[in-house]
Residue, then its C-alpha position, 0 to 999 in steps of 0.5 A: x708858136x706861129x700857126x698857119x691857118x689853111x683853107x679847109x676842105x669842105x668836100x671831095x668835089x670842093x677845090x677852092x673857096x671864096x673868102x667872104x668876110x674876115x671876123x678878125x684883123x691883124x693884131x686882134x686876139x682870137x680864142x680857140x674855136x672862135x670864128x676867124x673867117x667866112x667862106x663861100x663854095x659852090x655848095x655852101x657858105x660857112x664860118x670857119x673857126x680858129x684851130x688855136x688861140x692867140x693873136x692874128x698876125x697876118x691875113x694872106x688873102x683879102x675879102x672876095x679873094x679865092x683860095x685853093x684848098x690847103x692854101x695858107x690864108x692866115x697866121x696865128x701867133x699863140x704866144x702874144x709876146x712874140x706877135x709880129x703883126x703884118x697888115x692884110x696880105x700886103x706885107x706892110x709890117x707894124x710894130x710887134x710886142x717883142x720889138x722896141x717901142x718907138x715913142x717918138x714915132x707918131x705913126x706907130x702910136x696911131x697904128x696901135x691905138x685903133x687895135x686897142x680900141x677894137x679890143x675894148x669894143x670886143x670886150x664890151x660886146x662879150x660882156x653883153x653877150x655873157x649876160x645872156x649866157x653866151x654870144x650865140x655862136x657855136x663851133x661845128x664840133x659843139x653843134x655836132x655834139x649837141x645834135x647827137x646828145x639831143x641838146x636843143x638850141x634853147x638849152x645851148x643858150x643856157x650853158x655857161x661857156x668856159x671858153x674865151x669870151x664865154x664861148x661854149x666848149x665841148x667840155x661844157x656840153x658834156x658836163x651839161x648832158x651829165x647834169x641833165x641826166x641827174x636832175x629833171x629839166x625845168x619846164x619852160x615858162x613860155x606860152x604857145x602863141x600863134x605866129x601869123x604869116x609875115x606877108x607885109x614885112x618888106x625884104x631889105x634891098x641889098x646895097x647898090x654898087x656905085x661903080x656898076x651903076x655908073x657903068x650901066x649909066x641908065x637913068x633912074x636905075x641902081x645896079x645891085x650885084x648878086x651876093x654869092x648865095x643868090x648867084x648860085x641859086x640862080x644858076x641852080x634854078x636855071x639848070x633845073x628848068x633846062x634839065x627836067x620837064x616840070x609837071x605839077x599836081x595839086x591836092x587838097x588836104x584836111x589837116x584836122x587829124x594832124x592839128x588835133x595831134x599837134x595840140x595834144x602833144x604841144x605842151x609836153x613837147x615844149x617842156x621836154x624839147x624847149x621849142x614849139x612843135x610845128x606841122x612840118x614834122x608831121x608832113x615830113x613823116x607822111x612824105x617818108x612813108x609815101x616814098x616807101x610806098x612809091x620808091x621810084x620817086x626817091x630816085x635820080x637819073x644819070x643819062x639813061x640809068x635810074x639811080x634808085x636810093x635805098x636811103x631817104x634823105x629829106x631836104x627842107x628849104x630855108x629862106x635866108x633873111x637877105x634873100x636866097x634859099x638853102x636846103x639842109x638835109x635830114x639824113x636817114x629821115x626814115x629812121x626818125x620819129x616825129x620828135x627826131x624829125x622836129x629836132x633836126x628840122x629846128x636845128x638845121x633851120x636855125x643853123x642855116x640862117x646863121x651859116x653854121x651848116x657843114x657841107x655834109x648837111x646840105x648834100x645827098x638829099x633824095x627829096x625836098x619839101x619847101x614851105x611857102x605857106x609860112x609867108x601866107x601863100x596857099x599854092x605855089x609851083x616849086x622848082x625841082x632841086x636837082x638831081x632829085x625827081x620831085x619837090x613838095x610845096x606846102x601852102x598855108x593852113x587856112x580854115x575853110x568851109x568844106x562839104x562833109x559826106x556822112x551816112x545822113x547826107x552832106x553837110x558843111x563843116x569848118x576844116x583846116x585845109x592845106x594845099x599840097x603841090x608836087x612838082x615832078x620830073x616827067x622824064x621818069x614820073x608820069x601823071x599817074x605816079x605823081x598824082x598817086x604819090x601826092x594823094x598818098x601823102x594826103x591819106x597819111x595826113x588825114x588819117x594821122x593818129x597818135 
């Protein structure tokens, strides 16, 4: 049966998407839930899985083309014996399996050979991936089920998939969850290591365009076109600066209490969750508590109206490997404890980097946290993520000599110190409110108790 693959609807306001990459070409076999293509909208880049298993027979749009929601972008033949392959959207037909083979046709033989070689290469890649458990790619359905059932990315990697190429299917996740209920989880044989900031690792330069370089014709200058994510980020940042009068407040925070709690919890946390407990869940919890104390910060502005939100959705900025940022959102963060926040932060950050986020997971944030401290920076001045009213920047935690006041007098002590920067919209938040809010976060962190 011939199945039409349509451009999916990614949200109410999304009417089209740009095809960034095809993962299959006409003649390739594809499994159900296997990634077929990658699209970019004005909100998110995401990979689209195939709804049926079969043979790709036609691609109706090329890479870089924009298709409207509902447009047929590809066709899949579920019965391989009936597959009639059409080349990439140009209407050039190749020999199908149900047509008579023309051995004397050299061109036909040359066409079929690369397809066979591609399939062999794919098979080799699959075997290599299967040796590790699976190929590391999961459908949105599998990821949603894993998130709801509390299955970490490390655990997903141990599940033997029954899908094509060893891919993990929803049945495999449910079976794993049932098995986990009846048998204790084996402790991880990992030791916690201190991750040093990658301050000296260079970022790879994107490929330049010979055509654009020739067009500009400036000696010694290569022209590099922005990718979709960089272009959207640039537009969003310029819009934010034009919209909001930015003011920043910087506070010093003693992280001794959080550091003590994190170390006390880290061993058991690693055994039960399968990943390292970082400082970010503690910071996120302190922000949530402070937003409850100062609900006006958890608002947005529409013309002359203040839209105050009763829900708290925390966005966590994630730096992409090739540049640019994306901000996945922890929904209803005020209903989660440290473990729940840690799970969501770890899951969303990992899927953000491999473009497995859904549109729902990057929108409706009410407050954002950006951690430039991971790169070793101690202070920054972040730009507000519109239409939110504020953003918190967290610097690197460094041991510093500080003055400690006691009843016996002042003394010098070594403390893990972090600088927090709150950038806020001065249309609504004045210096007093902004200053009190960031100091409330400091208060919660400095007085943290298990």
